[in-house]
SEVOVEX-877470 format. One record per residue (C-alpha): residue in three letters; x, y, z; residue number from 1. Coordinates in Angstrom, 3 decimals. Layout:
REM residues N
+------+----------+----------+----------+-----+
! type !       px !       py !       pz ! seq !
+------+----------+----------+----------+-----+
!  ALA !        X !        Y !        Z ! NUM !
...
+------+----------+----------+----------+-----+
END
This chain:
REM residues 244
+------+----------+----------+----------+-----+
! type !       px !       py !       pz ! seq !
+------+----------+----------+----------+-----+
!  MET !   84.021 !  -58.852 !  -63.969 !   1 !
!  ARG !   81.549 !  -60.016 !  -61.013 !   2 !
!  ILE !   82.817 !  -60.318 !  -57.563 !   3 !
!  ILE !   80.989 !  -62.705 !  -55.005 !   4 !
!  ALA !   81.538 !  -63.012 !  -50.889 !   5 !
!  ILE !   80.476 !  -65.720 !  -49.643 !   6 !
!  VAL !   79.246 !  -64.577 !  -45.905 !   7 !
!  LEU !   77.726 !  -65.025 !  -43.189 !   8 !
!  GLN !   78.988 !  -64.046 !  -39.675 !   9 !
!  LYS !   78.374 !  -67.527 !  -37.935 !  10 !
!  GLY !   80.574 !  -70.125 !  -38.384 !  11 !
!  GLY !   78.938 !  -74.004 !  -39.810 !  12 !
!  THR !   76.976 !  -72.770 !  -42.393 !  13 !
!  GLY !   78.495 !  -74.465 !  -45.378 !  14 !
!  LYS !   79.942 !  -71.093 !  -46.495 !  15 !
!  THR !   83.019 !  -72.928 !  -47.845 !  16 !
!  THR !   80.765 !  -76.117 !  -49.228 !  17 !
!  THR !   78.621 !  -73.183 !  -50.942 !  18 !
!  ALA !   82.175 !  -71.050 !  -52.463 !  19 !
!  CYS !   83.345 !  -74.228 !  -53.880 !  20 !
!  ALA !   80.165 !  -75.026 !  -55.165 !  21 !
!  LEU !   79.844 !  -72.024 !  -56.804 !  22 !
!  ALA !   83.035 !  -71.918 !  -57.965 !  23 !
!  HIS !   83.306 !  -74.759 !  -59.887 !  24 !
!  GLY !   79.666 !  -74.744 !  -61.048 !  25 !
!  LEU !   80.585 !  -71.898 !  -62.853 !  26 !
!  ALA !   83.673 !  -73.009 !  -64.453 !  27 !
!  ARG !   81.885 !  -75.879 !  -65.255 !  28 !
!  ARG !   79.252 !  -73.508 !  -67.349 !  29 !
!  GLY !   82.701 !  -72.321 !  -69.106 !  30 !
!  PHE !   83.350 !  -69.087 !  -67.378 !  31 !
!  THR !   86.781 !  -68.060 !  -66.036 !  32 !
!  VAL !   86.408 !  -68.237 !  -62.237 !  33 !
!  THR !   89.224 !  -67.176 !  -59.848 !  34 !
!  LEU !   88.371 !  -68.605 !  -56.148 !  35 !
!  LEU !   90.176 !  -66.947 !  -53.202 !  36 !
!  ASP !   89.880 !  -68.831 !  -49.320 !  37 !
!  LEU !   90.057 !  -65.380 !  -46.824 !  38 !
!  ASP !   89.421 !  -68.066 !  -43.982 !  39 !
!  ALA !   92.302 !  -68.641 !  -41.842 !  40 !
!  GLN !   91.205 !  -72.917 !  -41.427 !  41 !
!  GLY !   92.038 !  -72.813 !  -44.966 !  42 !
!  ASN !   89.312 !  -75.508 !  -45.447 !  43 !
!  ALA !   88.592 !  -74.721 !  -49.071 !  44 !
!  ALA !   91.916 !  -76.185 !  -50.451 !  45 !
!  LEU !   90.827 !  -79.229 !  -48.684 !  46 !
!  CYS !   87.667 !  -79.178 !  -50.658 !  47 !
!  LEU !   89.712 !  -79.139 !  -53.635 !  48 !
!  GLY !   91.694 !  -81.916 !  -52.784 !  49 !
!  LEU !   94.479 !  -79.261 !  -52.178 !  50 !
!  LYS !   97.065 !  -78.632 !  -49.132 !  51 !
!  PRO !   96.348 !  -75.325 !  -47.897 !  52 !
!  ARG !   99.183 !  -73.345 !  -48.079 !  53 !
!  PRO !   99.926 !  -69.644 !  -47.084 !  54 !
!  ARG !   99.240 !  -67.795 !  -51.033 !  55 !
!  PHE !   97.080 !  -65.464 !  -49.780 !  56 !
!  TYR !   98.919 !  -63.995 !  -46.967 !  57 !
!  GLU !  102.159 !  -64.062 !  -48.869 !  58 !
!  VAL !  100.315 !  -61.825 !  -51.830 !  59 !
!  MET !   98.312 !  -59.866 !  -49.533 !  60 !
!  THR !  101.597 !  -58.967 !  -47.819 !  61 !
!  GLY !  104.058 !  -58.559 !  -51.226 !  62 !
!  ARG !  106.056 !  -62.021 !  -51.217 !  63 !
!  LEU !  104.263 !  -63.150 !  -54.139 !  64 !
!  SER !  102.431 !  -61.791 !  -57.202 !  65 !
!  MET !   98.662 !  -63.165 !  -57.466 !  66 !
!  ALA !  100.135 !  -64.624 !  -60.862 !  67 !
!  GLU !  102.341 !  -66.420 !  -59.248 !  68 !
!  ALA !  100.392 !  -67.751 !  -56.301 !  69 !
!  LEU !   97.361 !  -68.849 !  -58.201 !  70 !
!  ILE !   97.135 !  -72.527 !  -59.142 !  71 !
!  GLU !   94.872 !  -73.968 !  -61.600 !  72 !
!  ALA !   92.354 !  -76.287 !  -59.366 !  73 !
!  ARG !   90.237 !  -77.423 !  -62.052 !  74 !
!  PRO !   89.511 !  -77.051 !  -66.035 !  75 !
!  GLY !   88.758 !  -72.528 !  -65.832 !  76 !
!  LEU !   89.022 !  -72.389 !  -61.663 !  77 !
!  TRP !   92.207 !  -70.767 !  -60.100 !  78 !
!  PHE !   92.632 !  -70.630 !  -56.523 !  79 !
!  LEU !   94.516 !  -68.928 !  -54.214 !  80 !
!  ALA !   95.156 !  -71.058 !  -51.011 !  81 !
!  GLY !   94.929 !  -69.551 !  -47.792 !  82 !
!  ASP !   95.819 !  -71.324 !  -44.047 !  83 !
!  THR !   96.255 !  -70.264 !  -40.838 !  84 !
!  SER !   99.058 !  -67.539 !  -41.636 !  85 !
!  THR !   95.836 !  -65.896 !  -43.271 !  86 !
!  ALA !   94.762 !  -64.581 !  -39.489 !  87 !
!  LYS !   98.104 !  -62.328 !  -38.988 !  88 !
!  LEU !   97.087 !  -60.228 !  -41.921 !  89 !
!  LYS !   94.520 !  -58.464 !  -39.892 !  90 !
!  MET !   97.746 !  -57.319 !  -37.338 !  91 !
!  ALA !   99.484 !  -56.875 !  -40.291 !  92 !
!  TRP !   97.351 !  -54.214 !  -42.067 !  93 !
!  ALA !   95.906 !  -52.295 !  -38.550 !  94 !
!  GLY !   98.365 !  -49.724 !  -39.436 !  95 !
!  GLU !   97.295 !  -49.249 !  -43.304 !  96 !
!  THR !   95.226 !  -45.905 !  -44.731 !  97 !
!  TYR !   91.992 !  -47.009 !  -45.974 !  98 !
!  ARG !   92.927 !  -50.828 !  -45.197 !  99 !
!  GLU !   89.051 !  -52.161 !  -45.794 ! 100 !
!  THR !   90.166 !  -51.505 !  -49.504 ! 101 !
!  LEU !   93.328 !  -53.065 !  -49.920 ! 102 !
!  LEU !   91.862 !  -56.514 !  -50.717 ! 103 !
!  ALA !   89.314 !  -54.833 !  -53.628 ! 104 !
!  ARG !   93.050 !  -53.472 !  -55.039 ! 105 !
!  ALA !   94.279 !  -56.381 !  -55.119 ! 106 !
!  LEU !   91.848 !  -57.758 !  -56.912 ! 107 !
!  ALA !   91.720 !  -55.487 !  -59.727 ! 108 !
!  VAL !   94.541 !  -57.017 !  -61.730 ! 109 !
!  LEU !   92.841 !  -60.032 !  -62.124 ! 110 !
!  GLU !   90.949 !  -60.868 !  -65.671 ! 111 !
!  CYS !   88.152 !  -63.123 !  -65.270 ! 112 !
!  ASP !   84.632 !  -63.492 !  -65.601 ! 113 !
!  PHE !   84.133 !  -63.980 !  -61.623 ! 114 !
!  ILE !   85.554 !  -63.677 !  -58.111 ! 115 !
!  ILE !   84.354 !  -65.692 !  -55.205 ! 116 !
!  LEU !   85.337 !  -64.876 !  -51.892 ! 117 !
!  ASP !   85.364 !  -67.852 !  -49.326 ! 118 !
!  THR !   85.164 !  -65.848 !  -45.758 ! 119 !
!  GLY !   85.818 !  -67.247 !  -42.144 ! 120 !
!  PRO !   83.141 !  -66.736 !  -39.426 ! 121 !
!  GLY !   82.938 !  -63.758 !  -37.076 ! 122 !
!  ARG !   83.035 !  -59.678 !  -38.308 ! 123 !
!  ASP !   86.791 !  -58.797 !  -38.428 ! 124 !
!  LEU !   89.395 !  -57.124 !  -40.759 ! 125 !
!  LEU !   89.421 !  -59.461 !  -43.443 ! 126 !
!  HIS !   85.848 !  -59.309 !  -43.391 ! 127 !
!  ASP !   85.150 !  -55.553 !  -44.080 ! 128 !
!  ASN !   87.625 !  -56.466 !  -46.812 ! 129 !
!  ALA !   85.567 !  -58.900 !  -48.331 ! 130 !
!  HIS !   82.534 !  -56.827 !  -48.607 ! 131 !
!  HIS !   84.533 !  -54.029 !  -50.106 ! 132 !
!  ALA !   85.999 !  -55.810 !  -52.798 ! 133 !
!  SER !   82.433 !  -57.731 !  -53.643 ! 134 !
!  ASN !   79.495 !  -56.482 !  -56.056 ! 135 !
!  GLU !   77.680 !  -58.933 !  -54.039 ! 136 !
!  VAL !   77.025 !  -61.498 !  -51.695 ! 137 !
!  CYS !   75.159 !  -64.577 !  -51.196 ! 138 !
!  ILE !   74.130 !  -65.665 !  -47.549 ! 139 !
!  PRO !   74.400 !  -69.226 !  -46.585 ! 140 !
!  VAL !   72.221 !  -69.871 !  -43.545 ! 141 !
!  ALA !   72.043 !  -73.076 !  -41.816 ! 142 !
!  CYS !   67.937 !  -73.720 !  -40.287 ! 143 !
!  ASP !   68.626 !  -72.696 !  -36.870 ! 144 !
!  TYR !   67.611 !  -70.385 !  -34.695 ! 145 !
!  LEU !   71.061 !  -69.208 !  -34.072 ! 146 !
!  ALA !   72.123 !  -68.729 !  -37.660 ! 147 !
!  LEU !   68.644 !  -66.632 !  -38.570 ! 148 !
!  VAL !   70.403 !  -63.990 !  -36.211 ! 149 !
!  GLY !   73.207 !  -63.790 !  -37.975 ! 150 !
!  VAL !   71.506 !  -63.015 !  -41.502 ! 151 !
!  GLY !   70.194 !  -60.019 !  -39.462 ! 152 !
!  GLN !   73.779 !  -59.433 !  -38.318 ! 153 !
!  GLU !   75.464 !  -59.619 !  -41.711 ! 154 !
!  LEU !   72.111 !  -57.278 !  -43.625 ! 155 !
!  GLU !   73.184 !  -54.500 !  -40.684 ! 156 !
!  THR !   76.756 !  -55.083 !  -41.745 ! 157 !
!  LEU !   75.838 !  -54.876 !  -45.783 ! 158 !
!  LYS !   73.666 !  -51.673 !  -44.530 ! 159 !
!  GLU !   76.964 !  -49.901 !  -43.042 ! 160 !
!  VAL !   78.846 !  -50.437 !  -46.026 ! 161 !
!  ARG !   76.757 !  -48.932 !  -48.648 ! 162 !
!  GLU !   76.529 !  -45.936 !  -45.786 ! 163 !
!  HIS !   80.392 !  -45.755 !  -46.733 ! 164 !
!  GLY !   79.894 !  -45.316 !  -50.328 ! 165 !
!  HIS !   80.538 !  -48.923 !  -51.720 ! 166 !
!  PRO !   76.965 !  -50.685 !  -53.621 ! 167 !
!  VAL !   76.693 !  -54.116 !  -52.870 ! 168 !
!  GLU !   73.249 !  -56.061 !  -52.758 ! 169 !
!  VAL !   72.345 !  -59.585 !  -51.991 ! 170 !
!  THR !   72.132 !  -61.905 !  -54.524 ! 171 !
!  ALA !   70.991 !  -64.776 !  -52.633 ! 172 !
!  ILE !   70.120 !  -66.402 !  -49.178 ! 173 !
!  LEU !   70.775 !  -70.286 !  -48.948 ! 174 !
!  PRO !   69.652 !  -72.718 !  -46.143 ! 175 !
!  THR !   71.700 !  -75.397 !  -45.456 ! 176 !
!  PHE !   72.013 !  -78.243 !  -43.413 ! 177 !
!  TYR !   67.918 !  -78.341 !  -44.167 ! 178 !
!  ASP !   66.430 !  -81.537 !  -42.339 ! 179 !
!  GLU !   63.346 !  -82.598 !  -43.757 ! 180 !
!  THR !   62.302 !  -84.754 !  -40.948 ! 181 !
!  THR !   62.515 !  -82.121 !  -38.248 ! 182 !
!  LEU !   60.379 !  -79.086 !  -37.729 ! 183 !
!  GLU !   62.734 !  -76.673 !  -36.672 ! 184 !
!  SER !   64.204 !  -76.996 !  -40.246 ! 185 !
!  ALA !   60.421 !  -76.101 !  -41.404 ! 186 !
!  ILE !   59.752 !  -73.463 !  -39.105 ! 187 !
!  ASN !   63.465 !  -71.661 !  -39.545 ! 188 !
!  ARG !   63.215 !  -72.067 !  -43.255 ! 189 !
!  LYS !   59.546 !  -70.355 !  -43.314 ! 190 !
!  ARG !   60.772 !  -67.536 !  -41.258 ! 191 !
!  LEU !   63.289 !  -66.818 !  -43.895 ! 192 !
!  GLU !   60.806 !  -67.229 !  -46.784 ! 193 !
!  ASP !   58.523 !  -64.777 !  -44.741 ! 194 !
!  THR !   61.165 !  -62.333 !  -43.739 ! 195 !
!  PHE !   63.101 !  -62.188 !  -46.991 ! 196 !
!  GLY !   61.056 !  -63.232 !  -50.034 ! 197 !
!  SER !   62.291 !  -64.135 !  -53.012 ! 198 !
!  LEU !   66.212 !  -63.656 !  -51.678 ! 199 !
!  VAL !   65.396 !  -67.303 !  -50.495 ! 200 !
!  LEU !   66.394 !  -70.158 !  -52.444 ! 201 !
!  GLU !   65.799 !  -73.697 !  -52.515 ! 202 !
!  PRO !   67.645 !  -75.695 !  -49.194 ! 203 !
!  VAL !   70.813 !  -77.672 !  -49.434 ! 204 !
!  PRO !   69.742 !  -80.867 !  -47.343 ! 205 !
!  ARG !   71.404 !  -82.453 !  -44.618 ! 206 !
!  THR !   73.103 !  -85.446 !  -46.137 ! 207 !
!  VAL !   76.137 !  -87.198 !  -45.131 ! 208 !
!  LYS !   77.033 !  -87.194 !  -48.518 ! 209 !
!  LEU !   77.959 !  -83.720 !  -48.642 ! 210 !
!  ARG !   79.901 !  -84.456 !  -45.779 ! 211 !
!  GLU !   81.738 !  -86.865 !  -46.973 ! 212 !
!  ALA !   82.895 !  -84.895 !  -50.291 ! 213 !
!  PRO !   85.830 !  -83.111 !  -48.536 ! 214 !
!  ALA !   87.427 !  -86.224 !  -47.534 ! 215 !
!  PHE !   87.895 !  -86.914 !  -51.373 ! 216 !
!  GLY !   88.935 !  -83.860 !  -52.350 ! 217 !
!  LYS !   85.939 !  -83.368 !  -54.311 ! 218 !
!  THR !   83.230 !  -80.693 !  -55.093 ! 219 !
!  VAL !   79.462 !  -81.825 !  -55.301 ! 220 !
!  TRP !   79.485 !  -82.167 !  -58.919 ! 221 !
!  GLU !   82.166 !  -84.510 !  -58.628 ! 222 !
!  TYR !   81.134 !  -86.132 !  -55.898 ! 223 !
!  LEU !   77.656 !  -86.846 !  -55.897 ! 224 !
!  PRO !   74.551 !  -87.662 !  -59.027 ! 225 !
!  ALA !   73.028 !  -84.585 !  -60.918 ! 226 !
!  GLU !   69.729 !  -85.756 !  -59.323 ! 227 !
!  HIS !   70.216 !  -85.813 !  -56.099 ! 228 !
!  LYS !   69.066 !  -82.803 !  -54.158 ! 229 !
!  VAL !   72.193 !  -81.123 !  -53.215 ! 230 !
!  CYS !   73.265 !  -80.943 !  -56.666 ! 231 !
!  GLN !   69.973 !  -79.404 !  -57.627 ! 232 !
!  ALA !   70.058 !  -76.983 !  -54.943 ! 233 !
!  TYR !   73.417 !  -75.734 !  -55.422 ! 234 !
!  GLU !   72.064 !  -75.619 !  -59.352 ! 235 !
!  LYS !   69.459 !  -73.389 !  -58.740 ! 236 !
!  LEU !   71.795 !  -71.126 !  -56.691 ! 237 !
!  LEU !   74.080 !  -71.385 !  -60.161 ! 238 !
!  ARG !   71.034 !  -69.724 !  -62.222 ! 239 !
!  ARG !   70.444 !  -66.936 !  -59.696 ! 240 !
!  VAL !   74.026 !  -65.999 !  -60.207 ! 241 !
!  LEU !   73.878 !  -66.307 !  -63.712 ! 242 !
!  HIS !   69.951 !  -64.779 !  -63.698 ! 243 !
!  GLU !   68.346 !  -67.443 !  -65.974 ! 244 !
+------+----------+----------+----------+-----+
END
C-alpha cells in the first residue's frame, strides 16, 4: 500500500485539485484508492460533488470506525470527508504521546492500493501526521515566487522527518497555475527545473475550466476532454506515480 501526501505549506497552489485528480485517476486505472481530507476547509468533498462532513474528526477521535466513515465517491475511490471540525484535532492531540504518528496508526486498518492525503496550508500537527504517515509526497507549486519559497520550506520539513527516522521521498513537483502569456510563469518554471531537475513535471495550465469543475462536483477527468492540456498534465503525474 502506497501512501502519498499532497503537500505544500503555502495555500492556493492546487493541492486539493491535485489530490482529487490523482485519486480519481488511479481509481480509473483499476486501483483501489482511499482519499482523506486533512484540510479543515473540506474542499475535497466539494470537488467530488459531496458535502463536507466531520468524518475525519470522528474517526480520529474514536466516534466512528474507518469502515463506518468511508464512502465510495467513485468506483474504486473511497473517501473520508473532513470539515471545520478537522482543526479541532490539533487541540485534541496535543497531549497524546507519539502524536505525530496517530494518523499512520489509524491508516493501518485500510486495505487498498493507494492512500492519497489532501493537506491544508501551513505547518501544524496535521501536517506532521501526514508526513509521518506517507511513504512519498507530491508537491503542487504555483508558478510564482512565494510558492517557490514554499517548496524550500517543504523540503526542509521532509529533511526533519527523515532525521527522526521516517523515510519519505518526493515523487514529483508539479507546477500549477502556469500562464503561458506571462514571463513570470516561465521564469519560475525554469527556476524549479534548474533547482530540482527531473522531479519537476510538465505544468498544469491556468484555465477557467479547471476552476469551474468543483462547482459541478466533478474531477478534471469528468469535466474536461482527455486531450485538454490540464488532463495531459495530470496524466503525466499518474505515469510518474505508476513508474510508467
